[in-house]
N, C-alpha and C positions, 0 to 999 in steps of 0.2 A: 760053783759060785766062787767069786773072788772078793776079797775085802777091799773096799776103797778107803783111802786115807782121807778122812774128813776132819781136818783141823781148823778149817776156816770158820770163824764165827759168822752166823747167819741170823737174819731177822726177817720175819714176814710182817708187813705192815697191813693190818686188817681194819675193817670198819663194820658198823652195824647195818650200813646201807650204802648204795651208790650215792655219791655227792657228799660224803661225810668229811672229805678233806684229805683222803689218803694220798692223792697224787702230790699235792703241794708239800705235804710233810715228808713224803718219800724223797722228793726232789731236794728239799732242804737238808735232809739227813745225808743224802749222797754227796751233795755239794759241800756241806760243812765238814764232813769227814775227809773228803778229798782235800779241802783246804788245810786240814790238819795232817797232810802228807800220808794219809791212808789210801791204799789201793782198794777202790770200791768196785765190786762186781754187781751191776744192776740187772734186775730181772723184772718182768711183768707177768703176772698170772693172767692167763686167758688170751684170747685173740684181740690184740690192740696194737695199732701202729703209733697213734699220737702220743699216748702216755710213754710208750717205749722210746720214742724220739726225744722227749723231754728228759727222761731218765738217762739216756745215753749222753745228752749234752751235759747234764749235771755231774755224771760220774767220769766223763772224759773217755769213755770206752763203749763199745757196742752193748746194747741191752738186748737180752734174749727172752723170748716168750716161752712160758712153761704152761702146757695145757694138756690135760689127760684125756680130753676128747679128741683132739687133733693128733695126738701121739700116744704110743703105749707108755705105761708107767716107767718102764726101764729106760726108754728114750728120754723121758723127762729127767730122770735121775742122772743119766749120763750127761745131759746138757748142763744141768746145774753143776755137777762136779767138775766137768772139763772147763767150763767158763768161769768158775770161781777159783780155780787152782792158782796158787801163789798170790792170792789177794788177802787183804787184811780183814775185810768184812763184805758180806753179801747182803744186799737189800732187795727184798722181793716185795713189790707192791701187789696186794691182792686186788680183787675186783668185786663189785657189788657188796652184799652183806657177807659176813664171815661164813655162814652156813648155806648160802644160796647156791644151789646146784641144779642139775637137770631132773632129779628124781627124789623120792622120799629118803633115799640113802645118802643124799648130799654129794653124789658123784659130780666131779668137776668143780667143786667148791674150793674156796680158799682154805678152809679147814682141812679138807682132804689133802691139798697140796702140802700144807705145813706138816702133816703127819707123814706123808710119803717121803719128804725130804728130812724128817727128823729135826725140825727147826722150831725154835720158840717164836712166839708172835707177840706183837704189841697192838693193843686195840686203840684206834682213833675214835674218840667220842665227840659227836656234834652235840654240844651242851646248850644249844639255843633254848632259852626259856625253860631250863630244867636244872635241878640240883640233886636231891636225894634219889630221884628215880634213876639217875645214872648208875648208882651202886647196884640197884636191882637188876639193871640190864647186864652189867658186868657179871654179877653173881649168876644170872641166868645162863650166860655163855659158858661160864666155868662148869656149871652142873649139867648143861645140855650135852657136853662131850668132855668128860673128865680126862680123856687121853690127850687133850690139847695142853700145851705148855704156854699159858698166858703169863708172860713175865712182867707185865705192867700195862699202863694205859697212858695215852697222851690226850689231853683235853683240847678241844678245838672250838673256835668261835665263842670264846669266853668274854663276857661283858665287862669284866673288871676284876680287881683283886678280891673283893668280897665274894663275888660269884665263884671265882677260882677256889678260894679257901673252903667254901661250903661243899662244892663237888669233891674236892680232894679229900677232905676229912671224912666224908661219908664213904667213899670208895676204900680208903685205907682202913677204916674201922670195920666195915661189913665184909669186905672182899680180901683184905690182907694182901693186897698187891700194891706195889709202888706207883705213884703218879710221877712220871718223868718230866712233866712240864705242861704248860697251858699256852695255846696259841690264841692271840686275840683275833677279832674279826678283821679280815683282810680286805683291802680295796680290790674290787673285781677287775680294775684295769691292769693289775699286775699279771693276771692270768686270764686272758680273753677266752670265752667258751663258744663252741659252735656245736655241730651235730653230735660229736662223740665225746664231748668234754672239753679238753683244751684245744686251742687252735694249733695246727702243726707248727713246729719251731721255724720251718722254712718261711712261713707266712707272717711270723711275728717278728718285726724288725728289732724289737727290744728283748728278744728271748734270753740273751745272756744276762741282761739286766734283771729280768724276772727271776732267773735261777739264782743270781747273786742276792736278790731280795729275799728269796725263800731261805737261802743259807743264813742270811743275817737274822731273820726272824727265828729260825731254829736255834742258832747260837745264843740268841738273847732269851729264848723261852724254854729250852729243853736242856736237861742235864745230859749232855752228850757223853761225858766220861762214864757216868753211872749207867746209861743205857748200853754203851759198848761193853762195859764190864758184865752186865747182866746177860747180854747175848753170848759173850765168850764163855761164861760159866755154865749157862744153860746148854749151849751147843756141846761143850766138853762132856756133859753128863748124858747126852743123848746116845742111843745106839748108833754104831757106825753103819753107814749104808753098805749093803751087800748087793753087788751087781753080778750078772752073768759074765763069764769070761769073754766073751763075744767080740763082736765087731764094734768099732767106735761109732759115734753118732754120725760120722761123715762117710761111712762105708755103705755103699748102695748096692742092692742086688741087681743082677743083670736083667734086662728085659728079655722075655722069651724070644729066642730066635736071633738075637742080635750078636751073641757071642762077645758082648762087650759089657763090662761092669766097672766097678770102682778100680782105678788104677790102669784102665785100658789105655793103650798108647795110640797116638795118632799115626796113621799109615805113613811109611817113609816118603819123604818128598813133599808132604803136606804139612803146613803149620797148624798150630792150635786153632780150632774153630773160634771165631770171634763173635761174641754175643753182645748186641747192642742193648743197653738198659736205658729205657726212656725215663729220665729222672731229672726233675727240677721242682719248683714250688707247686706246680700243678699235679705232678705225679711223684709222690714221695713214699707210697706205702709198699715197702719191701721188707720182708723178714731177712735179717742177716743170714739165717740158716739157708735161705733159698739161693742167695748170691754165692755163699760159700759152697753150696752143693754143686752149683754149675762149675765153679772153679775146680772143685775136687774131682769132677768128672772129666776135666781136661779143657775147660773153656778159658779163653782170655776175655775179660769184660771191658767194654768201653761204654762211656756214658754220653747220652744224646739228649738234647733239649729242644723240643719243638717251639719253645718260647724264644730261643736265642739263635737257633741254626736254621738255615734254609734247605740244606741237603743232608742226607744221611751218609755217613762214611761207609766204607766197604765193610760189611758185616755178613755173617753167615746165618744169623737168626736175630730176632728181636723179642725181648721180654718187656711187656708194658704192664706196670703195676697200677694200683689204684691211686686215688687222690681226690682232689676237688677240681676237676676241669671246669666246672660251672663258674668258679670264681675267676677263671682266666679265659672265659669263652671268647671275648672279643680278640684277644691276642692270638689264641689258637686258630680262630676263624680267619684272621687276617694273614696268617702264614700259608698262603696257597702254594708256594713253591715246595714247602715241606710236604704238604698233603699230596700234591701231585707225584712227588718222588716216592712217597710211601705207597701210593696206589700202583705205580709202575713196578716197584719191587715185589709187592704182593702178587700182582698178575704174573710176574716172572718166576714165582715159586718160592720166594723168600719165606722161611718159617717165621710166623709171628704168633706169640702166645700173649693174650691180654686178659687182665682181670679188672672188673668193675669200671673204674675211671678210665682205664686203658680201652676197655670195650666201648665206652661212650665216644672216645676220640676216634676209634675206628669206624664209628657209625656215619650215617648220612648227615644228620643235623641234630642240634640241641636247641629246644625252645625254652626261653626264660623270659617271664613277664611279658609275653606277647611278641618277643623278638626272636627270630629264628637265626641261629648261628650255624653256618656250614662247618662240619667236621671233616675228617680225612676222606670219607666216602669209600672206604674199603669194604664195609659191610652195609647191606640194605636195611638199616635200622634207624628209625627216627626216635629221639628221646625227648622227654619232658622232665620236669622236676616237681616233686610233691613237697608239701609243707611238713609231712610226717613220714617216718620211715616206711618204705614199701617192703623191704625185706630186712630182717634183723635177727641175728642169732646163728646158732650152729646149723650146719647143713649136712645131709647125707645123700650122696648121689650114686646111682648105679649106672655104670657105663653100658649102654644098650646098643650102640652103633659103632661100627669100625671107624676109627679116626687115627690121625698121626701120633697121638700123644698118650692114649690110655687103652688098655686091653679090655675088650668086651667082657663083662662080668665083674670087673674090678669095682670095689666100693671106695668112693672118695669121701673122706670126712673133712669138712672145711667149715667156713663161716661166711656170712654175708651181712653187709650193712650198707644200705643204699636208700637214697631219697629219689633217685632217678626212676622214671617210668618209661616203659616201652610203649610209645604211642603208635608205632607202626613197624612191622617187620615182614619182609618178603621171605617166607620160609622156603619158597620154591628155589631160591638162589643159595641154599645151604642146607645143612642138616643139623639136628640136635643130637649130641652124643650122650647126654645125661637124662635119666629119669629121676626126679627128685623124690626121695623117700622121707626127707625132712628138709624144710626150707621152701622158699618160693621159687627160686630160679628165675629164668627170663620170662617165660610165658607158658601157661597151661601145664605147670608142673614139669617143665623141661628146662634144661640149661646146656651150656657147652655148644654154642652155635659155631659151625665151622664150614669152610669150603677150602679145597686144596690144602695148603699147609697153614692157613690162618685159623686160629682157634680163640674164641672169646667166651668168657664166662663171668657170672656174678659171684661164683664160689671161689673164695680165697683158700689156698692150701698152704701148709708149711711143709718144707721138703723132708724134714725128719719124720713126718707122719705119712707122707706119700712119696716113698723113696723112688718110685718109677719115674716121677716127673722130670727130674733133672737129666737123667740119662736119656729120656725120650727127646728132650729138646736138643741134647747133644747129638743124638742119632740123626735127627732131621737136619741139624746144622752141617754135619759131616756129609750128608747126601747132597745138600745144596752146595757145599764147598767143593765137592768132587765134580759137580756139574759145571762149575765155573772154570775148572782147570782143564776140561776136555777141549 
């Protein structure tokens, strides 16, 4: 074991439930501390793209997700330490309720993460129509797990000064923890909500104004200096993280039989494989870990938008992330030149890996409110849209069929969140690589629909938890690149 130098003050922002106001307060803290010339390292607990995007905007640097279901505990610790290095404060936004996890032990909960990273936490309390009961809830959290270091609370949705004083006095008297501030009820137009909470920053024209508003509210309502001091003092008293001497979080194992792993060089005379990333306001769901993993394995990334471009530049593979193609269906359907170009490249063997929203775009069509919009037509799948989530939560998939990207027998831990429905799929024109042991998948407990080098799935993965993924894409890209040079 080696000792990691953990001097960076850190704070986990937790709540008693989803919707308690953690995101807006986390954004405000990150933005306000940044305005005070502090280097803020933002993190999001759990699988989430939208909150992470807002946190990245607020802190002015990439936000990384920390999840002990998708990754091993040591990978999570490595990610936290490496991405908070040389910063003044780390802000980790929790998810759901403090103790909510996947089992009775609270695995994957925000509380588990705080203890894993040896960090203090602040509780955000939704005080709507409640006063003294808030103290009972805080006291319950403190006794439920005495190993947690709850350094204080922030009151949210407070009706006024009298309400604030009542809640504060009860908490300080019965719980003996400080109340660092009280946030009034906010106007919902500041932070529009959709399926997963906040609207993606790419779709919110006033996103910077919203972050500035959150920073202003936090500055006016929270004792920033007192909270920072409490974080620094608490972090300094915590045990220092101990990590295995190991590989860094961006070192990836070789795929069996490839002879190529992290640090592998491109064959002489051939340039770096070029990976096209489909990214715009319709497709924004990418973990920075995934893009960095592709680069670490030797890729050059270029960004492509089917909303703005009619042709695909010369690339050796394409990675299509998720998003909300349904909000851009008319524009996507209208760009037939791009769709035709993509179909031709796929037919010619171009490797394409697509997740969720990218899967929809590869499909035959998407029906919305009785209107059918043609998609790219690469895959024989017709989609619709439900008013409720069709698949939601963690997934566990076993690879059961040989395919270009995953080894048979491999276990893939990921997550899914979709409102889209598979209306029709021609399975005779492809194969399913995954058997779902947890989660819904595409159809009949299967996921990972593929043919040739095109692979589409509802299961999102994070590269630090599925280290074979990035190297597999690079391997396919190199094969395609070599075929073009013959």
